[in-house]
C-alpha positions as CSV (number, residue, x, y, z in Angstrom):
1,A,-3.6,9.4,-2.7
2,S,-1.4,11.1,-5.4
3,R,1.6,11.1,-3.0
4,A,1.6,7.2,-2.9
5,V,2.1,7.1,-6.8
6,D,4.5,9.9,-7.4
7,N,7.7,7.8,-7.5
8,Q,9.1,9.6,-4.4
9,H,9.5,7.4,-1.3
10,G,10.0,10.8,0.6
11,T,6.1,11.5,0.4
12,S,3.3,9.4,1.5
13,W,-0.3,8.9,1.8
14,V,-1.2,9.3,5.3
15,A,-4.5,8.2,6.9
16,L,-6.1,10.7,9.4
17,P,-5.8,9.6,13.0
18,E,-9.5,9.2,13.4
19,D,-9.7,6.9,10.4
20,T,-10.2,3.5,12.3
21,A,-10.4,1.7,9.0
22,P,-7.8,3.4,6.7
23,K,-8.2,2.7,3.2
24,L,-6.3,4.0,0.1
25,E,-8.3,4.1,-3.0
26,L,-6.8,4.7,-6.5
27,E,-8.5,4.8,-9.9
28,L,-6.4,4.6,-13.2
29,S,-7.2,6.9,-16.0
30,T,-6.4,3.8,-18.5
31,P,-6.1,0.3,-17.7
32,T,-2.5,-0.8,-17.2
33,K,-1.2,-4.3,-17.5
34,G,0.7,-5.9,-14.7
35,R,1.0,-8.7,-12.3
36,V,3.2,-7.4,-9.6
37,L,2.1,-4.9,-6.8
38,M,4.9,-3.4,-4.8
39,L,4.1,-1.3,-1.6
40,A,6.7,0.7,0.5
41,F,5.3,2.2,3.9
42,G,6.0,5.3,5.8
43,N,8.5,3.9,8.2
44,H,10.9,2.5,5.4
45,N,13.9,4.8,6.3
46,E,16.0,5.0,9.3
47,E,14.8,8.3,10.5
48,D,11.2,7.5,10.3
49,R,11.6,4.1,11.7
50,G,8.4,3.8,14.2
51,R,6.9,7.1,13.3
52,F,3.7,5.8,12.0
53,D,1.5,3.2,12.6
54,R,2.9,0.1,10.9
55,P,0.2,-2.1,8.7
56,T,0.6,-5.8,9.7
57,R,-2.3,-7.2,7.5
58,L,-4.0,-5.6,4.3
59,R,-6.9,-6.5,2.0
60,I,-6.2,-5.7,-1.5
61,E,-8.7,-5.3,-4.1
62,F,-7.4,-5.4,-7.6
63,R,-10.1,-4.1,-10.1
64,G,-9.8,-5.1,-14.0
65,R,-12.5,-6.7,-15.9
66,K,-13.1,-8.7,-12.7
67,V,-12.4,-8.1,-9.0
68,Q,-9.7,-10.1,-7.4
69,T,-9.4,-9.5,-3.5
70,L,-6.5,-10.9,-1.5
71,E,-5.6,-10.5,2.4
72,V,-2.0,-10.4,2.8
73,D,0.5,-10.0,5.7
74,V,3.0,-7.4,5.5
75,P,6.6,-8.0,6.0
76,A,8.0,-7.4,9.6
77,R,10.9,-5.3,8.8
78,D,9.9,-1.7,8.0
79,E,12.4,-1.2,5.3
80,E,11.0,-4.2,3.5
81,K,8.6,-3.7,0.6
82,L,5.4,-5.8,0.3
83,V,5.4,-7.7,-3.0
84,V,2.1,-9.2,-4.2
85,E,2.5,-11.4,-7.4
86,L,-0.7,-12.4,-9.2
87,E,-0.9,-15.7,-11.1
88,K,-1.9,-13.9,-14.3
89,T,-1.6,-10.6,-16.0
90,L,-4.3,-8.0,-15.3
91,A,-5.3,-4.9,-17.0
92,L,-5.6,-2.9,-13.7
93,R,-8.2,-0.2,-13.8
94,G,-8.4,0.5,-9.8
95,L,-7.0,-0.5,-6.6
96,S,-8.1,-0.6,-2.9
97,I,-5.8,-1.1,-0.1
98,E,-7.4,-1.5,3.3
99,V,-5.3,-1.7,6.8
100,L,-6.9,-4.7,8.6
101,E,-4.6,-4.8,11.4
102,R,-1.6,-2.5,12.5
103,N,1.0,-1.8,15.3
104,T,0.8,1.6,16.8
105,G,3.6,4.3,15.8
106,S,5.5,5.9,18.5
107,K,5.7,9.4,17.0
108,L,2.2,9.8,15.0
109,P,0.1,7.1,16.6
110,G,-3.1,6.5,14.7
111,R,-1.6,7.4,11.3
112,V,-0.8,4.8,8.7
113,A,1.5,5.9,5.8
114,I,1.9,4.1,2.4
115,A,5.1,5.7,0.8
116,E,4.8,4.1,-2.7
117,V,2.6,2.1,-4.7
118,Q,4.0,0.3,-7.8
119,W,2.3,-1.7,-10.4
120,L,4.7,-3.7,-12.7
121,E,4.6,-6.2,-15.4
122,E,7.3,-8.3,-13.8
123,L,9.6,-8.4,-10.8
């Protein structure tokens, strides 16, 4: 999971091929305020295009004092980041990103990759 939060798009969290319901779980050591989640996926650059399975729909659970769960569609273009804006600022303590639907990759089928997770105060 640490590879998804290292500020390097060249590294990724990669699900195992036998994982039929991939889920990235992140726990923060201290609550961090924000309201914008940005996700980059493993197929984001030209040389990796189509390499990994491409998520098309996600369930995201934001854990603060309360839990907020959203189901979102992922942008159709691999190089485009998913941006999720919450209505209110949240002191995030944990995050769960579950892949609900995906398209199969050509080079590493069965493997979903999340290259970067960013939690921001504003866009």
